[in-house]
Steps between C-alpha positions, in 0.01 A plus 500: 500500500372849428205627708167533320422854397150603595344756275248718675210690350567847362308798637294497178412132544401561861280788393335286230447228760317752723289609202414138433402461867273802473314319224459189720484634858295218649684209338678268744874548482557142379248554217649842421841337457353271234377788278669493156626861541652439842883478480656158540838354591741432212400132509132587461387433854294761682670744733505396865189635670703674768700691236188577303333632812796727570498634143132598510493628857341844489384452141214754529745778585755390242241502221397853592862620490665576169655226291869434552726719285598354164209262489334624184766705330 
């Protein structure tokens, strides 16, 4: 049996997630995960809260930085 391949978020997706967080800074993480624009697993379930928390850690600084290269070319 082949192992499952886990696809992670791209740098652009992580940046967009931080931008989304900047628009909803006071929303509980569980409610944030339910937002329609929040990325989901391939089967449609929300991302695990621990993973989501890691992706948006330091979101204020990431939003102030420049967008990842190749994002809007």
